[in-house]
C-alpha positions in Angstrom: -123.3 -124.1 -154.8 -123.6 -120.4 -153.4 -120.4 -118.3 -152.6 -121.2 -118.3 -148.8 -121.6 -122.3 -148.8 -118.2 -122.7 -150.3 -116.6 -120.1 -148.0 -118.3 -121.8 -145.0 -117.1 -125.3 -146.1 -113.5 -123.8 -146.6 -113.7 -122.3 -143.1 -114.8 -125.7 -141.5 -112.0 -127.5 -143.3 -109.5 -125.0 -142.0 -110.8 -125.3 -138.6 -110.8 -129.1 -138.7 -107.2 -129.2 -139.8 -106.2 -126.7 -136.9 -108.0 -129.1 -134.4 -106.3 -132.1 -135.7 -102.9 -130.5 -135.5 -103.7 -129.4 -132.0 -104.6 -133.0 -131.0 -101.5 -134.5 -132.5 -99.3 -132.1 -130.6 -100.2 -133.7 -127.2 -97.0 -135.1 -125.9 -96.8 -138.4 -124.3 -94.8 -139.1 -121.0 -91.0 -139.8 -121.5 -90.1 -143.5 -121.7 -87.3 -145.5 -119.9 -87.2 -143.1 -117.0 -86.8 -143.6 -113.3 -88.3 -141.6 -110.4 -85.7 -140.1 -108.1 -84.9 -137.3 -105.6 -82.2 -135.4 -107.1 -80.1 -133.2 -104.7 -78.1 -130.7 -106.7 -74.9 -129.7 -105.0 -73.7 -126.0 -104.7 -71.4 -126.9 -107.7 -73.5 -128.7 -110.5 -72.9 -131.0 -112.3 -72.3 -132.9 -109.0 -75.6 -134.4 -107.8 -76.9 -137.0 -105.4 -79.6 -139.3 -106.9 -81.8 -140.9 -104.1 -78.6 -140.3 -101.8 -75.9 -141.8 -104.0 -73.3 -139.6 -105.6 -73.9 -138.9 -109.4 -73.2 -136.3 -112.1 -75.2 -134.5 -114.7 -73.8 -135.1 -118.2 -72.4 -132.3 -120.2 -75.5 -130.6 -121.9 -77.9 -132.2 -119.5 -81.5 -131.2 -120.2 -83.6 -130.3 -117.1 -87.3 -129.5 -117.8 -89.8 -127.9 -115.6 -93.6 -128.7 -115.5 -94.2 -126.4 -118.6 -91.4 -128.1 -120.5 -89.2 -125.2 -120.3 -85.5 -125.8 -120.0 -84.0 -125.1 -116.5 -80.3 -124.5 -116.1 -78.6 -126.7 -113.4 -77.2 -123.5 -111.7 -80.7 -122.4 -110.7 -81.3 -125.7 -108.8 -77.8 -125.4 -107.0 -78.3 -126.4 -103.3 -82.0 -127.7 -103.9 -83.6 -131.1 -104.0 -86.0 -131.8 -106.5 -88.5 -134.7 -107.2 -88.0 -135.9 -110.7 -87.9 -138.6 -113.3 -84.7 -139.0 -115.2 -82.9 -140.8 -118.0 -79.2 -141.6 -118.2 -77.0 -141.2 -121.3 -74.8 -144.0 -123.0 -71.9 -143.1 -120.5 -74.4 -143.6 -117.5 -74.6 -139.9 -116.4 -77.9 -138.3 -115.8 -78.8 -136.4 -119.0 -82.5 -135.9 -119.1 -84.4 -134.8 -116.2 -88.2 -133.9 -115.7 -89.3 -131.9 -112.6 -92.2 -133.2 -110.7 -94.4 -131.9 -107.8 -94.2 -133.7 -104.6 -97.7 -135.0 -105.2 -96.8 -136.4 -108.6 -93.8 -138.0 -107.3 -95.8 -139.8 -104.5 -98.4 -140.9 -107.1 -95.7 -142.7 -109.2 -94.4 -144.6 -106.1 -91.5 -142.3 -105.4 -88.2 -144.2 -104.8 -90.3 -147.2 -104.0 -91.8 -147.9 -107.6 -90.9 -151.6 -108.4 -89.2 -151.1 -111.8 -87.5 -154.4 -111.9 -90.8 -156.2 -112.1 -92.7 -156.0 -115.4 -96.0 -155.4 -114.0 -94.6 -152.7 -111.6 -92.9 -150.9 -114.6 -96.1 -151.0 -116.7 -98.2 -149.5 -113.6 -95.2 -146.8 -113.4 -95.6 -146.0 -117.0 -99.5 -145.8 -116.8 -99.4 -143.3 -114.0 -96.6 -141.2 -115.7 -98.9 -141.1 -118.8 -101.7 -139.9 -116.8 -99.6 -137.3 -115.0 -98.3 -136.1 -118.4 -101.8 -136.0 -120.0 -103.0 -133.9 -117.1 -100.2 -131.4 -117.4 -101.0 -130.8 -121.1 -104.7 -130.4 -120.1 -103.9 -127.8 -117.6 -101.6 -126.0 -119.9 -104.2 -125.9 -122.5 -102.0 -127.5 -125.1 
């Protein structure tokens, strides 16, 4: 084999490895979450989840559309569209912020999560939203 052929093959193998690493880094939507309008009080960790009093857990993780962490203090006095997950103590521990359009697509506060088919549809829509986010981010 010529020297340039081996170099070309090595370059191709390196490029294929980089592409496969990129594809494996696509994130899936969070599991076991619920959609909610979260109103953050002027003094977090006190919040309202769909109009009911609640609290953020100590160390709550809030992520924006780009998967960056958001401090609860920056949301003070705001109402945000989101999906969230609770911790073992029942406090809101993980929150992913959504746009109003994404929230409406998920069925908002009206998604039937108690029905297995309703939850399956919710999970499918959430996967589509997350896939779209990662495509737009170029990740």
